[in-house]
Backbone as a printed PyTorch tensor [residue, N CA C, xyz], in Angstrom:
tensor([[[107.2830, 113.3630, 119.3080],
         [106.2150, 113.2760, 118.1010],
         [105.4660, 114.5440, 118.1980]],

        [[104.6620, 114.6960, 116.9410],
         [103.7100, 115.7590, 116.5690],
         [102.3990, 114.7800, 117.1740]],

        [[101.2780, 115.3570, 117.8050],
         [100.1180, 114.1710, 118.2230],
         [ 98.9470, 114.9260, 117.4490]],

        [[ 97.8850, 114.0890, 116.8560],
         [ 96.9370, 114.4630, 116.2500],
         [ 96.3260, 115.2210, 116.9870]],

        [[ 95.4010, 116.2100, 116.4960],
         [ 94.5080, 117.7550, 117.1810],
         [ 93.2020, 117.4010, 116.2780]],

        [[ 92.2790, 118.2590, 117.2150],
         [ 90.5620, 117.9140, 116.8050],
         [ 90.5830, 119.2590, 116.4610]],

        [[ 89.8310, 119.5960, 115.1770],
         [ 89.5480, 120.3430, 114.4600],
         [ 88.1160, 121.4840, 115.2110]],

        [[ 87.9520, 122.4570, 115.0440],
         [ 86.6020, 123.1430, 115.4600],
         [ 84.9530, 121.8120, 115.4320]],

        [[ 85.7150, 121.3110, 114.3460],
         [ 84.3500, 120.6180, 113.9970],
         [ 84.0910, 119.2870, 114.6490]],

        [[ 85.2430, 119.1910, 115.3950],
         [ 85.5870, 117.5890, 116.2200],
         [ 86.1750, 116.6160, 115.3430]],

        [[ 86.7600, 116.4520, 114.3190],
         [ 87.3980, 115.6910, 113.3940],
         [ 88.5050, 115.6960, 113.9560]],

        [[ 89.2950, 114.3580, 114.0490],
         [ 90.5250, 114.6990, 114.2230],
         [ 91.5690, 114.3780, 113.0300]],

        [[ 92.6950, 115.1890, 113.0000],
         [ 93.3100, 115.6950, 111.8710],
         [ 94.7960, 115.0580, 112.4920]],

        [[ 95.5440, 114.4500, 111.1850],
         [ 96.5880, 113.9720, 111.6300],
         [ 97.6500, 115.3320, 110.9200]],

        [[ 98.7920, 115.4780, 111.9540],
         [100.0610, 116.4070, 111.7890],
         [100.5280, 116.3440, 110.7160]],

        [[100.7620, 117.5590, 110.0660],
         [101.8130, 117.5220, 108.8010],
         [102.8520, 117.5220, 109.0750]],

        [[103.9310, 116.9700, 108.7560],
         [105.0650, 116.6600, 109.0160],
         [106.1840, 117.9150, 107.8960]],

        [[106.6490, 118.6210, 108.3540],
         [107.6570, 119.4290, 107.4870],
         [108.4740, 118.2640, 106.2990]],

        [[108.9460, 117.6330, 107.3800],
         [109.6020, 116.6720, 106.5150],
         [109.3750, 114.7660, 106.9620]],

        [[109.0060, 113.9740, 106.2450],
         [108.5980, 112.8600, 106.3790],
         [109.7860, 111.9530, 106.5120]],

        [[109.8350, 111.4590, 107.5940],
         [111.4910, 110.8310, 108.3120],
         [111.5420, 109.5620, 106.8560]],

        [[112.7370, 109.5780, 106.5550],
         [113.2850, 108.5190, 105.2980],
         [113.9830, 107.8710, 105.8880]],

        [[113.8310, 106.0960, 105.9680],
         [114.5190, 105.4530, 106.8590],
         [114.8310, 103.7400, 106.0980]],

        [[116.0360, 103.5550, 106.0650],
         [116.5420, 102.2850, 105.4040],
         [116.6270, 101.1890, 106.3690]],

        [[115.9350, 100.2340, 106.4060],
         [115.9710,  99.2500, 106.9320],
         [117.1100,  97.8390, 106.2080]],

        [[117.6630,  97.8560, 107.0920],
         [118.9160,  96.6770, 106.7490],
         [118.7370,  95.2720, 107.6390]],

        [[118.3690,  94.2240, 107.3610],
         [118.5260,  93.0910, 108.0970],
         [118.0350,  91.8230, 107.0930]],

        [[118.8770,  90.7340, 107.2770],
         [118.5680,  89.3130, 106.4310],
         [116.9860,  88.8070, 106.6980]],

        [[116.5270,  89.1960, 107.5840],
         [115.2670,  88.1260, 108.3470],
         [114.0840,  89.1290, 107.7570]],

        [[113.9390,  88.3810, 106.2390],
         [112.6010,  88.8390, 105.9770],
         [111.3510,  89.7440, 106.8940]],

        [[111.0430,  88.3630, 107.4380],
         [109.7690,  88.7830, 108.3700],
         [109.9440,  90.2870, 109.3460]],

        [[111.2140,  89.8630, 110.1540],
         [111.4120,  90.7860, 111.0160],
         [111.5710,  92.3800, 109.9980]],

        [[112.2260,  92.3360, 109.0320],
         [112.4630,  93.9800, 108.3390],
         [111.0450,  94.0820, 107.9330]],

        [[110.2950,  93.4930, 107.4600],
         [108.6260,  93.5870, 107.1770],
         [107.8830,  94.1560, 108.4310]],

        [[108.1180,  93.3540, 109.3120],
         [107.2400,  94.3990, 110.7770],
         [108.2120,  95.0840, 111.2220]],

        [[109.5290,  95.5250, 111.0850],
         [109.9350,  96.7700, 111.3180],
         [109.2640,  97.8670, 110.3580]],

        [[109.0860,  97.7360, 109.2750],
         [108.7440,  98.6710, 108.2400],
         [107.3090,  99.0250, 108.7750]],

        [[106.5470,  97.9110, 109.0610],
         [105.2810,  98.2320, 109.1510],
         [105.1760,  99.0020, 110.9550]],

        [[106.0130,  98.6620, 111.6750],
         [106.0930,  99.6420, 113.1660],
         [106.3800, 100.9630, 112.7910]],

        [[107.3780, 101.2890, 112.0290],
         [107.7040, 102.4970, 111.8500],
         [106.2420, 103.6100, 111.1520]],

        [[105.7230, 102.7680, 109.9430],
         [104.5510, 103.3290, 109.2160],
         [103.2190, 103.3180, 110.4230]],

        [[102.8030, 102.6790, 111.1010],
         [102.1780, 102.5350, 112.2590],
         [102.5990, 103.8900, 113.1390]],

        [[103.6540, 103.7460, 113.7520],
         [104.1450, 105.0770, 114.3110],
         [103.7300, 106.2370, 113.6260]],

        [[104.2190, 106.7190, 112.2770],
         [103.8970, 107.8690, 111.9290],
         [103.1040, 108.2120, 111.0310]],

        [[102.1500, 107.0620, 111.5500],
         [100.5850, 107.2960, 110.4050],
         [101.1620, 107.5410, 109.4950]],

        [[101.8940, 106.9700, 108.4790],
         [102.2450, 106.5650, 107.1540],
         [103.1350, 107.6080, 106.9990]],

        [[103.5660, 108.4310, 107.7580],
         [104.0520, 109.8470, 107.1730],
         [105.3460, 109.3220, 107.5040]],

        [[105.9790, 108.3240, 106.4400],
         [107.4370, 108.0140, 106.7190],
         [107.9250, 107.2220, 105.3870]],

        [[109.0230, 107.5080, 104.7390],
         [109.7790, 106.6820, 103.5980],
         [110.4740, 105.5420, 103.8720]],

        [[110.2230, 104.3360, 103.7990],
         [111.1520, 103.4170, 103.6020],
         [111.9210, 102.3620, 102.7650]],

        [[112.2830, 101.9330, 102.9770],
         [113.1740, 100.9670, 101.9920],
         [114.1380, 100.2470, 102.5850]],

        [[114.2980,  98.7050, 102.3720],
         [114.7370,  98.0790, 103.2750],
         [115.2350,  97.2080, 102.2760]],

        [[116.5210,  96.5010, 102.8270],
         [117.5370,  95.4200, 102.0490],
         [117.9350,  94.5170, 103.0700]],

        [[118.1960,  93.1430, 102.3730],
         [118.9230,  92.0200, 103.0870],
         [120.3210,  92.0450, 103.5220]],

        [[121.4210,  93.3980, 103.2030],
         [122.9410,  92.8350, 102.9520],
         [123.2940,  94.4480, 103.4050]],

        [[124.4780,  94.1250, 103.9430],
         [125.1470,  95.5630, 104.0610],
         [125.9640,  95.7430, 103.1360]],

        [[126.2430,  95.3160, 102.1670],
         [126.9140,  95.5440, 100.8310],
         [125.5710,  96.1420,  99.8010]],

        [[124.6870,  96.0360,  99.6380],
         [123.2150,  96.6830,  99.0980],
         [123.1390,  97.6750,  99.7390]],

        [[123.1370,  98.0420, 101.3550],
         [122.6240,  99.3910, 101.9810],
         [123.9330, 100.2160, 101.4870]],

        [[125.0930,  99.7590, 101.6310],
         [125.9550, 100.6520, 101.1660],
         [126.1890, 101.1800,  99.6860]],

        [[125.7520, 100.3960,  98.8250],
         [125.3210, 100.8530,  97.5600],
         [124.0680, 101.7810,  97.2770]],

        [[123.1420, 101.4230,  98.0700],
         [121.9530, 102.2810,  98.2120],
         [122.4380, 103.7340,  98.4660]],

        [[123.1110, 103.8430,  99.2200],
         [123.3010, 105.4420, 100.2620],
         [124.4770, 105.7610,  99.3500]],

        [[125.1950, 105.2500,  98.8440],
         [126.0890, 105.9980,  97.4370],
         [125.5510, 106.6000,  96.7130]],

        [[124.6740, 105.3770,  96.0050],
         [124.0410, 106.1090,  94.7860],
         [122.8310, 106.9920,  95.0560]],

        [[122.6380, 106.9380,  96.3470],
         [121.2980, 108.2550,  96.4070],
         [121.6160, 108.8630,  97.9320]],

        [[122.7680, 109.6580,  97.8030],
         [123.3260, 110.5700,  98.6200],
         [122.0080, 111.2510,  99.3530]],

        [[122.0040, 111.8260, 100.3510],
         [120.9440, 112.4680, 101.0990],
         [119.4410, 111.8030, 101.0540]],

        [[118.9630, 110.3900, 100.7310],
         [118.0370, 109.8510, 100.0370],
         [117.3300, 109.2610, 101.9610]],

        [[118.2540, 109.2980, 103.0240],
         [117.6710, 108.7840, 103.9550],
         [118.2010, 109.6270, 105.3530]],

        [[117.7640, 109.5330, 106.3100],
         [118.0010, 109.9310, 107.3000],
         [118.3570, 109.6590, 108.5370]],

        [[117.7680, 108.0490, 108.3260],
         [118.5150, 106.9150, 109.5840],
         [117.9710, 105.8430, 109.0920]],

        [[119.0780, 105.1610, 109.6140],
         [119.3260, 103.2410, 108.9000],
         [119.4280, 102.6800, 110.0920]],

        [[118.1920, 101.7150, 109.8620],
         [118.3140, 100.3350, 110.9960],
         [118.9450,  99.4470, 110.5970]],

        [[120.1890,  98.9630, 111.4430],
         [121.2830,  97.8430, 110.8010],
         [121.3260,  97.2160, 111.9450]],

        [[120.7660,  95.6940, 111.0380],
         [121.2750,  94.6520, 112.2540],
         [122.7900,  94.4770, 111.6530]],

        [[123.1980,  93.7080, 113.4260],
         [125.0120,  93.7230, 113.2630],
         [125.1750,  91.7000, 112.2740]],

        [[124.1930,  91.1110, 112.6340],
         [124.4200,  89.8520, 111.7430],
         [123.7720,  90.0530, 110.2440]],

        [[124.4650,  89.9020, 109.3970],
         [124.1340,  89.7220, 108.0330],
         [124.8440,  88.9440, 107.1130]],

        [[124.5680,  88.3240, 105.9870],
         [125.1760,  87.5360, 105.4690],
         [126.1710,  88.7540, 104.3960]],

        [[127.4380,  88.1280, 103.9940],
         [128.4060,  88.9340, 103.6820],
         [129.3960,  89.7270, 104.7890]],

        [[129.2520,  91.4510, 104.7820],
         [130.1410,  92.0570, 105.5760],
         [128.9770,  91.9830, 106.7540]],

        [[129.3740,  92.2910, 108.4020],
         [128.6620,  92.3380, 108.9470],
         [128.1010,  93.7220, 109.5050]],

        [[126.8990,  94.3170, 110.1410],
         [127.0550,  95.1010, 110.5770],
         [127.8530,  96.2790, 110.7500]],

        [[128.7270,  95.7600, 111.7960],
         [129.5700,  96.8000, 112.0800],
         [130.6560,  97.3360, 110.8460]],

        [[131.2110,  96.1820, 110.0520],
         [132.1450,  96.6030, 109.1270],
         [130.9580,  97.8800, 108.2630]],

        [[129.7810,  97.3510, 107.8960],
         [128.4400,  98.0410, 106.9730],
         [128.7680,  99.4660, 107.7960]],

        [[128.5220, 100.0790, 109.2260],
         [128.4840, 100.8480, 109.5410],
         [129.8800, 101.7960, 109.4320]],

        [[131.0450, 100.9560, 109.3920],
         [132.0840, 101.8050, 109.1630],
         [132.5070, 102.0280, 107.4930]],

        [[131.9600, 101.5680, 106.9080],
         [132.1030, 101.6900, 105.2470],
         [131.0740, 103.0720, 105.4250]],

        [[129.7320, 103.0100, 105.7930],
         [129.0830, 104.0280, 105.6570],
         [129.6010, 105.4630, 106.0880]],

        [[130.0640, 105.1590, 107.2910],
         [130.7700, 106.2280, 107.6600],
         [131.5470, 106.9560, 107.0900]],

        [[132.6590, 106.1290, 106.2810],
         [133.4470, 106.3880, 105.2600],
         [133.2930, 108.0100, 104.3330]],

        [[131.7890, 107.8010, 103.9050],
         [131.3480, 108.5660, 102.9660],
         [130.2330, 109.5210, 103.4450]],

        [[129.7910, 109.3020, 104.5000],
         [128.2720, 109.6140, 104.9820],
         [128.6350, 109.7670, 106.8170]],

        [[129.2320, 110.6640, 107.2000],
         [129.2170, 110.9350, 108.5480],
         [127.6700, 111.4920, 109.4680]],

        [[127.0630, 111.9400, 108.5540],
         [125.6710, 113.0900, 109.2140],
         [124.4040, 112.0280, 109.3040]],

        [[124.6710, 110.6900, 108.6440],
         [123.5290, 109.5880, 109.0310],
         [123.1430, 109.3230, 110.0640]],

        [[121.8340, 109.2970, 110.7970],
         [121.8800, 107.9410, 111.8890],
         [122.0840, 107.1100, 111.3590]],

        [[122.7580, 106.0660, 112.6120],
         [122.7100, 104.6290, 112.0760],
         [122.3020, 104.1070, 113.3930]],

        [[121.7580, 103.1230, 113.6960],
         [120.9570, 102.2100, 114.6650],
         [121.4930, 100.6730, 114.9110]],

        [[122.4710, 100.2080, 115.3070],
         [122.4610,  98.8940, 115.2360],
         [121.8210,  98.2010, 116.1600]],

        [[121.5020,  97.2630, 115.5400],
         [120.4750,  96.1760, 116.1670],
         [121.0690,  94.4150, 115.9990]],

        [[120.5830,  94.0060, 116.7010],
         [120.7020,  92.3870, 116.9780],
         [120.0180,  91.6210, 117.8220]],

        [[119.7460,  90.3920, 117.7750],
         [119.0260,  89.7960, 118.5190],
         [120.0100,  88.7650, 119.5940]],

        [[121.3320,  89.2010, 119.3670],
         [122.4530,  88.3670, 120.2900],
         [123.1910,  89.5550, 120.4870]],

        [[122.5300,  90.1370, 121.5300],
         [123.4970,  91.5270, 122.3240],
         [124.4720,  91.0160, 123.1200]],

        [[124.6990,  89.6820, 123.7050],
         [125.5000,  89.1700, 124.1230],
         [126.7360,  88.4920, 123.3180]],

        [[126.6220,  88.5140, 121.9650],
         [127.3350,  87.7480, 121.2750],
         [128.7880,  88.4500, 121.2720]],

        [[129.6190,  87.9080, 120.5950],
         [130.8630,  88.5370, 120.1080],
         [130.6740,  89.6340, 119.0780]],

        [[129.8480,  89.9480, 118.4740],
         [129.8760,  91.2530, 117.4340],
         [129.2960,  92.2560, 117.9620]],

        [[128.1970,  92.1050, 119.0400],
         [127.7490,  92.7140, 119.7880],
         [128.3120,  93.7100, 120.8990]],

        [[129.8740,  92.6420, 121.2420],
         [130.4100,  92.8750, 122.3520],
         [131.5400,  93.7320, 121.2930]],

        [[131.9570,  93.0930, 120.5480],
         [132.9570,  93.9750, 119.9520],
         [132.5870,  95.5670, 119.5470]],

        [[131.2980,  95.6640, 119.0170],
         [130.8950,  96.9700, 119.1510],
         [130.7190,  97.9360, 119.9010]],

        [[130.2110,  97.5120, 121.1440],
         [129.8700,  97.8170, 122.3420],
         [131.5340,  98.7990, 122.6600]],

        [[132.4650,  97.6930, 122.7150],
         [133.7520,  97.9960, 123.0180],
         [134.3820,  99.0750, 122.3350]],

        [[133.7190,  99.4510, 121.0490],
         [134.5810, 100.3960, 120.1940],
         [133.5160, 101.7500, 120.2200]],

        [[132.7230, 101.5820, 121.1290],
         [132.0640, 102.6420, 121.7450],
         [130.7420, 103.1240, 120.8960]],

        [[130.1040, 101.7930, 120.1280],
         [128.9190, 101.8950, 119.6670],
         [127.6850, 101.3750, 120.4850]],

        [[126.3130, 102.0670, 120.4150],
         [125.2970, 101.7130, 120.9940],
         [124.5550, 100.6990, 120.0440]],

        [[124.1560,  99.7340, 120.7580],
         [123.6160,  98.3960, 119.9680],
         [122.3050,  98.2220, 120.7130]],

        [[121.2030,  97.9000, 119.9860],
         [119.9230,  97.6920, 120.4610],
         [119.4420,  96.5140, 120.6140]],

        [[118.3300,  95.6690, 121.1420],
         [117.8570,  94.7240, 120.9110],
         [116.9270,  94.6840, 120.2850]],

        [[116.9530,  93.8790, 118.7570],
         [116.3270,  94.2390, 117.6390],
         [114.8240,  93.9150, 117.8120]],

        [[114.7560,  92.8100, 119.0540],
         [112.9990,  92.6040, 119.1600],
         [112.6670,  93.4580, 120.2680]],

        [[113.4210,  94.1010, 120.7380],
         [112.8090,  95.5410, 121.8380],
         [112.7380,  97.2690, 121.0000]],

        [[113.6280,  96.8470, 119.6900],
         [113.0590,  98.0660, 119.2520],
         [112.0690,  98.5630, 118.4910]],

        [[111.3560,  98.0310, 118.2130],
         [109.9360,  98.5990, 117.7860],
         [109.4910,  99.2380, 118.6750]],

        [[109.4870,  98.7760, 119.9980],
         [109.0860,  99.8550, 120.8770],
         [109.8180, 100.7370, 121.2980]],

        [[111.2330, 100.8090, 121.0570],
         [111.8810, 102.2050, 120.8550],
         [111.8110, 103.2800, 119.8490]],

        [[111.2820, 102.6520, 118.4060],
         [111.4430, 103.4050, 117.4610],
         [110.7770, 105.0470, 117.7750]],

        [[110.2080, 105.4460, 118.8360],
         [109.5010, 106.5910, 118.9700],
         [110.4650, 107.4270, 119.5630]],

        [[111.0440, 107.1150, 120.3180],
         [112.5280, 107.5010, 121.2070],
         [113.1910, 107.9290, 120.0660]],

        [[113.7430, 106.9210, 119.2150],
         [114.7190, 106.5510, 118.5200],
         [114.5980, 108.0610, 117.1800]],

        [[113.2670, 108.2910, 116.6570],
         [112.9670, 109.1660, 115.9540],
         [113.3730, 110.5350, 116.2120]],

        [[112.9320, 111.0120, 117.7130],
         [112.7730, 112.0580, 118.2190],
         [114.5630, 112.2060, 118.5480]],

        [[115.1280, 111.2410, 118.8540],
         [117.0110, 111.3580, 119.0200],
         [117.7010, 111.8890, 117.6520]],

        [[116.8590, 111.8360, 116.3770],
         [117.5740, 111.8930, 115.3870],
         [116.0660, 112.6460, 114.3980]],

        [[116.4050, 113.9570, 115.0490],
         [115.4810, 114.6890, 114.5070],
         [115.2800, 115.0280, 112.8920]],

        [[116.6910, 114.7540, 112.3580],
         [116.2670, 114.7620, 110.9960],
         [115.1790, 114.1160, 110.1640]],

        [[115.0860, 113.0580, 111.2510],
         [114.0990, 111.5100, 110.8320],
         [112.9280, 111.6660, 111.2350]],

        [[112.8560, 112.8240, 111.9150],
         [111.2410, 112.8980, 112.5380],
         [110.6600, 114.5010, 112.2240]]])
């Protein structure tokens, strides 16, 4: 991540990004979704474009209707309607380049185990806010 710098006058200035990260947060837990969006804004000094939605179906619709509008999707595994794994594969049908991070509060649950067996990386959603910096570096188009 780019660090703030000091000017000749001693004032701190925030770095200018060539590209602000564009992140879609998909989670049916409203409180967690808002907290994750706030963590992204704090981490990037508000140099982030975020949108959030509570279902996999709505995430797919957003990504289909707004191609190239997002760099990264933070996707919960347990969602009403279609789950996060199905959502992941449906997104991959029409967009292979977007970064998708799967997250769950049940890392040892059957959906997470199935995703891991499929070779997908699954993050503990309650540890994810501490890992956002690393994820934004891993997905360079999002930082």
